[in-house]
C-alpha positions in Angstrom: 0.1 -0.2 -0.4 1.1 3.4 -1.2 0.9 5.8 1.4 -0.7 8.8 1.1 0.2 12.0 -0.9 -1.3 13.8 2.3 0.7 11.8 5.0 4.1 11.9 3.1 4.0 15.4 2.3 2.1 17.8 4.4 4.3 16.6 7.7 3.4 18.9 11.1 1.0 20.6 8.7 -0.8 17.0 7.9 -3.6 19.0 9.7 -3.8 22.4 8.4 -7.6 23.6 6.7 -7.3 23.3 3.4 -11.0 25.2 2.8 -12.7 26.4 0.1 -11.6 29.1 -1.9 -14.2 31.4 -1.8 -16.3 33.0 1.5 -19.3 34.4 0.6 -21.0 37.0 2.8 -24.6 37.9 3.7 -26.2 39.9 6.3 -29.9 40.3 5.3 -32.0 37.6 5.9 -33.6 37.6 2.1 -29.5 37.3 1.2 -28.5 34.7 3.9 -31.5 32.4 2.7 -30.4 33.5 -1.3 -27.5 32.2 -0.8 -27.9 29.1 1.2 -29.7 28.1 -1.4 -26.9 28.9 -4.4 -24.0 26.8 -2.2 -27.0 23.7 -2.2 -27.4 24.6 -5.9 -23.6 24.5 -6.6 -22.6 21.6 -4.5 -25.2 19.6 -6.7 -23.1 21.1 -9.9 -19.8 20.6 -8.5 -20.4 17.5 -6.8 -18.7 19.2 -3.3 -18.8 22.5 -1.6 -17.0 24.6 -3.4 -17.8 28.1 -1.3 -18.5 28.7 2.3 -21.5 30.9 3.8 -20.7 33.2 6.4 -23.7 34.7 8.0 -23.2 37.9 9.2 -24.3 39.5 12.3 -21.5 42.8 12.9 -22.5 44.4 9.7 -26.1 42.7 9.6 -27.9 42.9 12.9 -29.7 46.3 13.1 -28.8 48.7 15.6 -30.8 47.5 19.4 -32.0 44.4 16.7 -28.7 41.4 17.6 -30.1 39.8 19.6 -33.0 38.7 17.0 -30.4 38.7 14.1 -28.3 36.1 16.3 -31.1 33.9 16.8 -32.3 34.7 13.0 -28.5 33.2 12.2 -29.0 29.9 14.4 -32.1 28.8 13.0 -30.7 29.3 9.3 -27.4 27.5 10.1 -29.4 25.1 11.7 -31.5 24.2 8.8 -28.6 23.8 6.5 -28.1 21.0 4.6 -25.4 18.4 4.9 -22.4 18.9 3.6 -22.9 22.1 3.5 -20.4 25.0 5.1 -21.8 27.5 7.1 -19.8 30.0 9.3 -21.2 32.8 11.3 -19.4 36.5 11.7 -20.0 37.4 15.1 -20.0 41.2 16.6 -16.1 42.0 18.4 -15.0 40.7 21.8 -15.3 44.2 23.3 -18.9 45.0 21.4 -21.7 44.7 23.5 -23.7 42.0 21.8 -20.2 40.1 21.3 -21.5 37.2 24.6 -25.1 37.4 24.1 -23.8 36.3 20.3 -22.0 33.7 21.4 -24.4 31.7 23.6 -27.2 31.7 20.8 -25.1 30.9 17.5 -22.5 28.9 19.4 -24.5 27.8 21.9 -27.2 26.5 19.6 -26.3 26.0 16.4 -22.5 25.2 17.2 -21.9 21.5 15.7 -23.9 22.8 12.3 -21.3 25.6 12.3 -18.1 25.7 10.0 -15.9 28.7 11.7 -17.0 31.5 13.8 -14.7 35.1 12.4 -14.8 37.3 15.3 -13.3 40.8 13.4 -11.9 43.6 14.6 -9.2 41.5 16.3 -6.2 43.5 17.6 -3.9 40.4 19.6 -4.0 36.7 20.7 -5.5 38.4 23.7 -8.7 38.8 21.9 -8.4 35.5 20.4 -8.2 34.3 24.1 -11.0 35.9 25.0 -13.6 34.8 22.2 -12.3 30.9 22.7 -12.8 31.4 25.9 -16.1 32.1 25.4 -16.8 29.9 22.9 -15.3 26.9 25.8 -18.4 27.9 27.9 -21.0 27.8 25.2 -19.6 23.8 24.9 -18.0 24.5 20.8 -14.6 24.1 21.9 -14.0 22.0 18.9 -15.3 25.6 16.3 -12.9 27.0 14.3 -11.9 30.5 14.6 -11.5 32.5 11.5 -9.8 36.3 12.4 -10.7 39.5 11.4 -7.1 41.9 10.7 -8.3 45.3 10.2 -5.8 47.9 11.6 -1.9 48.5 12.1 -1.6 47.1 15.6 -3.9 43.5 14.5 -1.4 43.3 11.3 2.3 44.0 13.7 0.4 41.6 16.1 -1.2 38.6 13.3 2.1 36.2 13.7 1.2 35.8 16.7 -2.9 35.4 16.3 -2.0 33.4 13.9 -0.1 31.0 16.2 -3.0 31.1 17.8 -3.9 26.9 17.9 -7.9 27.5 17.6 -7.5 30.3 14.7 -8.0 28.8 11.0 -7.7 31.6 9.3 -6.4 35.0 9.1 -8.5 37.6 6.6 -7.6 41.2 5.9 -10.2 44.0 6.7 -9.1 46.2 3.4 -12.3 49.4 4.3 -11.6 49.5 8.3 -7.3 49.6 7.8 -7.5 51.9 5.7 -9.9 53.7 7.7 -7.9 53.6 10.5 -5.2 55.6 9.2 -6.8 58.7 9.0 -7.0 59.9 5.7 -2.6 59.0 5.9 -4.2 56.2 2.4 -6.3 57.7 0.2 -9.7 56.8 -1.1 -8.2 54.6 -3.8 -6.2 53.0 -1.2 -9.8 50.6 -0.8 -10.5 50.2 -4.8 -10.1 47.1 -6.8 -6.3 48.6 -8.1 -5.4 50.9 -5.2 -5.5 48.1 -2.9 -2.4 46.6 -4.8 -0.1 49.7 -4.9 -0.5 51.6 -2.0 2.7 50.4 0.2 1.0 50.3 3.2 -1.7 48.2 2.5 0.8 45.9 0.2 2.5 45.4 2.9 -0.1 44.5 5.3 -1.7 41.9 2.5 2.5 40.4 2.8 2.2 40.6 6.9 -0.3 39.0 7.3 -0.2 36.5 4.5 3.2 34.8 5.3 2.2 35.3 9.2 -0.8 32.3 8.0 1.4 30.5 6.4 4.1 30.3 8.9 1.4 28.4 11.3 -0.3 26.3 8.6 -3.2 29.0 8.8 -5.5 30.0 5.5 -4.8 33.6 4.8 -8.5 34.6 3.0 -8.2 37.8 0.7 -10.1 41.4 1.6 -13.4 42.3 -0.3 -13.4 44.3 -4.4 -16.3 46.2 -3.5 -17.0 46.8 -6.9 -19.7 43.8 -7.6 -20.7 44.9 -10.6 -17.0 44.7 -12.3 -16.2 41.4 -12.7 -13.2 42.1 -14.5 -11.8 44.3 -11.5 -12.6 41.3 -9.4 -11.1 38.5 -11.8 -8.2 40.3 -11.4 -7.9 41.5 -8.1 -8.6 37.9 -7.2 -5.7 36.0 -10.1 -3.3 39.1 -8.5 -4.3 38.2 -4.8 -3.3 34.6 -5.6 -0.6 34.3 -7.7 0.9 37.5 -5.8 0.2 38.2 -3.2 -0.2 34.1 -1.5 -3.4 34.3 -0.4 -5.1 30.7 -0.8 -8.9 32.0 0.0 -11.2 35.5 -0.7 -14.4 36.4 0.3 -17.5 37.6 -1.7 -19.7 40.2 -1.4 -22.4 39.1 -4.1 -22.8 36.2 -5.9 -22.4 37.5 -9.3 -18.6 37.5 -7.4 -18.2 33.8 -6.2 -17.8 32.5 -10.0 -15.0 34.6 -10.8 -13.3 33.6 -7.5 -13.0 29.9 -8.2 -11.8 30.3 -11.3 -8.9 33.1 -10.6 -7.5 30.5 -7.9 -8.4 27.6 -9.4 -5.5 25.6 -11.3 -5.7 25.5 -15.4 -5.8 22.1 -17.0 -2.0 21.7 -18.1 -1.4 22.4 -14.0 -4.1 20.1 -13.0 -2.0 17.7 -15.8 1.5 18.5 -14.9 0.4 17.8 -10.9 -1.5 14.1 -11.5 1.5 13.0 -13.5 3.8 14.1 -10.7 2.4 13.0 -7.4 1.8 9.7 -9.5 5.2 8.8 -10.6 6.6 10.2 -7.1 4.0 7.3 -5.2 5.3 4.9 -7.6 8.9 5.8 -7.0 7.9 5.2 -3.4 8.0 9.5 -3.2 12.2 8.8 -3.9 13.6 11.5 -6.6 12.0 11.3 -9.8 13.0 13.0 -13.3 10.2 14.2 -15.0 11.0 16.1 -18.3 14.5 16.9 -17.7 13.5 18.1 -14.3 14.1 16.4 -11.2 11.3 16.5 -8.9 12.1 15.7 -5.3 9.8 15.8 -2.2 9.6 19.3 -1.6 8.8 19.9 -5.1 6.0 17.2 -4.5 4.7 19.1 -2.3 3.7 22.1 -4.2 2.1 19.8 -6.7 0.1 17.6 -4.1 -0.9 21.5 -3.2 -2.4 22.0 -7.0 -4.4 18.8 -7.0 -6.0 20.0 -3.2 -6.6 23.0 -4.5 -8.3 21.8 -8.2 -10.1 19.2 -6.0 -11.2 21.9 -3.9 -12.0 24.3 -6.4 -14.9 22.1 -8.8 -12.4 21.5 -11.4 -12.6 17.4 -13.1 -9.1 15.7 -12.2 -7.7 12.4 -14.0 -9.0 9.6 -13.0 -5.6 8.7 -11.7 -5.8 12.1 -9.4 -9.1 11.4 -8.3 -8.1 8.0 -6.6 -5.9 10.3 -3.8 -9.8 12.2 -2.7 -12.0 9.4 -2.4 -13.7 9.0 0.6 -11.2 7.3 3.3 -8.2 7.4 0.6 -5.6 5.6 1.7 -4.1 4.4 -1.1 
């Protein structure tokens, strides 16, 4: 029996999360219901759940109606179909509604949630506070996703990423720019400007680096020009290919498919990765020569991750690669 690539190649990161590349946010009841319906439809189309739905309390709950909104998202999360991935963004840990959010949502639907997103995390102390609240609500296995939205949070990104309950770090572009008191122009929040202003670029790279250093998932920020598909597609490709992000936020249903496409390997990459991993397995993971190039476990790790990303984005895999993703595969 040949060992499975995930066990041979990922080593200490074998347990690192392999999350869907798109995280879709909605907070208004009608849009949340439509998002969940679209998730189920696309799961049927692709044969797997290809994007997360994160139900939003922070921006979705009306002032004074936080408890009712928390009850609503709990009901929606509990009603999600089998195999669907649904998370919830709660209020920040210093918000009066945070404790109630956790008790209602994690306590009532923790077993159905894929993650809890905590916004405006400034330090690892905020993470510890969120973890304590989850543990008190008997949701001690629920992963935390955190939103890094300020210069201080970027400075602490490595410590935040190191916490074992943190599964993913997201960059909060809009709040990050606003936190600079006008020192970053408004263009820094746009689809193009966010990739050129030095302070924004520095923050993006720091968050991606911190996440990868600890085997966590870096999730890229929003593109607010939701009707500009070309701008969204260009931003997603740049985030994936130049900034090291493996996941991205969607704030409109029209953004989901372009994100999936931008983060998915192309056919050439899939075919090459399949051939190299198959040859490596046949050589018991010893070095091999492929098309005149030497490959060993370092490059095998890269090509295995290409196949993991292809599977997560619903791309068709060659039959020999499909075997690695069969249920309980231990080939």
